C-alpha positions in Angstrom: 111.4 -9.0 -3.9 111.8 -5.3 -2.9 109.1 -3.0 -4.1 109.9 0.6 -4.6 107.0 3.1 -4.4 106.4 3.1 -8.2 106.3 -0.7 -8.5 104.0 -0.9 -5.5 101.7 1.7 -7.1 101.6 -0.3 -10.4 100.7 -3.4 -8.5 97.9 -1.7 -6.5 96.5 -0.2 -9.7 96.6 -3.6 -11.5 94.7 -5.5 -8.8 91.2 -4.5 -9.8 91.9 -5.4 -13.5 93.5 -8.7 -12.5 90.4 -9.6 -10.4 88.1 -8.6 -13.2 90.0 -10.8 -15.7 90.2 -13.7 -13.2 87.1 -13.6 -10.9 88.3 -16.6 -9.0 91.5 -14.9 -8.0 91.7 -14.5 -4.2 95.1 -15.6 -3.1 98.4 -13.7 -3.5 101.7 -14.1 -1.7 102.9 -10.6 -0.8 104.7 -10.9 2.6 108.2 -9.6 3.1 108.3 -7.5 -0.1 109.5 -4.4 1.8 106.2 -2.7 1.3 105.8 0.4 3.4 102.6 0.5 5.6 100.9 3.0 3.2 101.3 0.6 0.3 100.1 -2.4 2.3 97.0 -0.3 3.2 96.4 0.5 -0.4 96.7 -3.2 -1.4 94.2 -4.1 1.4 91.8 -1.4 0.2 92.2 -2.5 -3.5 91.2 -6.1 -2.5 88.5 -5.2 0.0 85.7 -6.7 -2.0 87.4 -10.0 -2.6 85.6 -12.9 -1.0 87.9 -15.2 1.0 90.8 -12.8 0.4 94.3 -14.2 1.1 97.3 -11.9 0.7 99.9 -14.0 2.6 100.1 -17.2 0.5 100.0 -20.3 2.6 101.2 -18.7 5.8 98.0 -18.4 7.7 96.6 -21.8 6.8 99.9 -23.5 7.8 100.1 -21.8 11.2 96.6 -22.5 12.5 96.4 -25.6 14.6 93.7 -26.7 17.1 92.8 -23.5 19.0 96.1 -21.6 18.3 97.3 -19.2 15.6 101.1 -19.1 15.7 102.6 -16.1 13.8 105.7 -15.8 16.0 109.2 -15.5 14.5 107.8 -14.6 11.0 109.7 -11.3 10.6 106.4 -9.5 10.1 106.8 -5.8 9.5 104.1 -3.2 9.9 103.2 -3.7 6.3 103.1 -7.5 6.7 100.9 -7.1 9.8 98.4 -5.0 7.8 98.3 -7.7 5.1 97.8 -10.5 7.7 94.9 -8.6 9.3 93.3 -8.1 5.9 93.8 -11.8 5.0 92.3 -13.0 8.3 89.1 -11.0 7.8 87.3 -13.9 6.2 89.1 -16.7 7.9 86.7 -19.3 9.4 86.5 -20.3 13.0 88.6 -17.4 14.4 86.2 -17.3 17.3 87.6 -20.6 18.6 91.2 -19.2 18.8 92.5 -19.4 22.4 96.2 -18.7 21.8 97.6 -16.0 19.5 101.3 -15.8 19.2 102.7 -12.7 17.6 106.1 -12.4 19.3 109.5 -11.9 17.8 108.4 -10.2 14.6 109.3 -6.5 14.4 106.0 -4.7 13.7 105.3 -1.5 15.6 102.3 0.5 16.5 101.0 0.8 13.0 100.9 -2.9 12.4 99.3 -3.4 15.8 96.6 -0.9 14.9 95.7 -3.1 12.0 95.6 -6.3 14.0 93.7 -5.1 17.1 90.3 -4.5 15.4 90.5 -8.1 14.0 91.5 -9.5 17.4 88.8 -7.7 19.4 86.0 -8.4 16.9 86.8 -12.0 16.0 88.8 -13.6 18.8 86.8 -13.0 21.9 87.7 -16.4 23.3 91.5 -15.6 23.6 93.2 -16.7 26.8 96.8 -16.1 25.7 98.1 -13.2 23.7 101.8 -12.6 23.1 103.2 -9.4 21.7 106.7 -9.8 23.1 109.8 -8.6 21.3 108.3 -6.4 18.6 108.7 -2.6 18.1 105.7 -1.4 20.0 105.9 2.1 21.3 104.3 3.7 24.3 101.2 4.7 22.4 100.9 1.2 21.0 101.3 -0.4 24.4 98.6 1.8 25.8 96.3 1.0 22.9 96.8 -2.7 23.4 95.9 -2.4 27.0 92.7 -0.4 26.2 91.6 -2.7 23.5 92.5 -6.1 25.1 91.9 -5.5 28.8 89.8 -2.3 29.3 87.3 -2.7 26.5 86.0 -6.1 27.7 86.2 -7.5 24.2 88.6 -10.2 25.4 87.1 -11.1 28.7 88.9 -14.5 29.2 92.5 -13.4 28.7 94.7 -15.0 31.3 98.2 -14.4 30.0 99.3 -11.2 28.3 102.9 -10.7 27.0 104.2 -7.2 26.2 107.9 -7.7 27.0 110.8 -6.5 24.9 109.1 -3.4 23.4 109.4 0.3 24.0 106.6 0.8 26.5 106.9 3.8 28.9 104.8 6.0 31.2 101.6 6.1 29.1 101.4 2.3 28.8 102.4 1.9 32.4 99.6 4.3 33.5 97.1 2.5 31.3 98.0 -0.9 32.7 97.9 0.4 36.3 94.6 2.0 35.8 93.2 -1.1 34.1 94.4 -3.4 36.9 93.0 -1.0 39.6 89.7 -0.9 37.8 89.3 -4.6 37.6 89.8 -4.9 33.8 90.8 -8.3 32.6 89.1 -10.2 35.4 90.7 -13.6 34.4 94.2 -12.1 34.1 96.8 -14.2 36.0 100.2 -13.3 34.4 101.5 -10.1 32.9 104.9 -10.1 31.2 106.6 -6.7 30.9 110.4 -7.4 31.1 112.8 -5.5 28.9 110.8 -2.3 28.5 113.7 0.0 29.2 111.7 3.2 29.1 109.6 2.3 32.2 110.6 4.6 35.0 111.0 3.6 38.7 107.7 5.2 39.6 106.0 3.3 36.7 107.4 0.0 38.0 106.4 0.7 41.6 102.8 1.5 40.6 102.5 -1.6 38.4 103.9 -3.8 41.2 101.4 -2.5 43.7 98.5 -2.8 41.2 99.5 -6.4 40.3 99.8 -7.4 43.9 96.4 -5.9 44.7 94.9 -8.1 41.9 97.1 -11.2 42.7 98.5 -11.0 39.2 102.0 -12.2 38.6 103.9 -9.4 36.9 107.4 -9.8 35.4 109.1 -6.4 35.2 112.7 -7.5 35.0 
């Protein structure tokens, strides 16, 4: 279903009344409704007080297996990523997640901004994180580096995928600085292919930094 702004506003306004009329309500299926990110944030805010909130139908339950959460190839937009982040807030056992697959979706920096606080606060045991083939920009790439590697919130990360986005000088500088500074002490592999905005100097600096850390880095 496609929601225009008026329909989305009606839905958001109706949610508190729906909850009051049905206190057990906690699950909605709202993905891929062509919400814009603003509407998704309004829906998340309107349901903030719901215990065990689920805004993505059965998607999250179906994709959690063992120590992995696989949300790759789900066509998640920025709005969908915001709803996923809100839905996962109360999910049990996220701290046991080792592998988080978010590649081949389509969300950009705004969706990433919603997901990163959840990842860094609830998934400290992650060893593998894939953000390949989305629409992340240079600012989003730099933010991911800061939050995942530099902050120390994900100290066990070994494999970090950022290929197929729109990373450029800012993200390259953040990565080089992080590697030179010893961030991500367990990092073994860094995947950066198909980021066409990287300049030659960015590539050279990353290559040197990765070699200094004995980290495999795929740039092409």
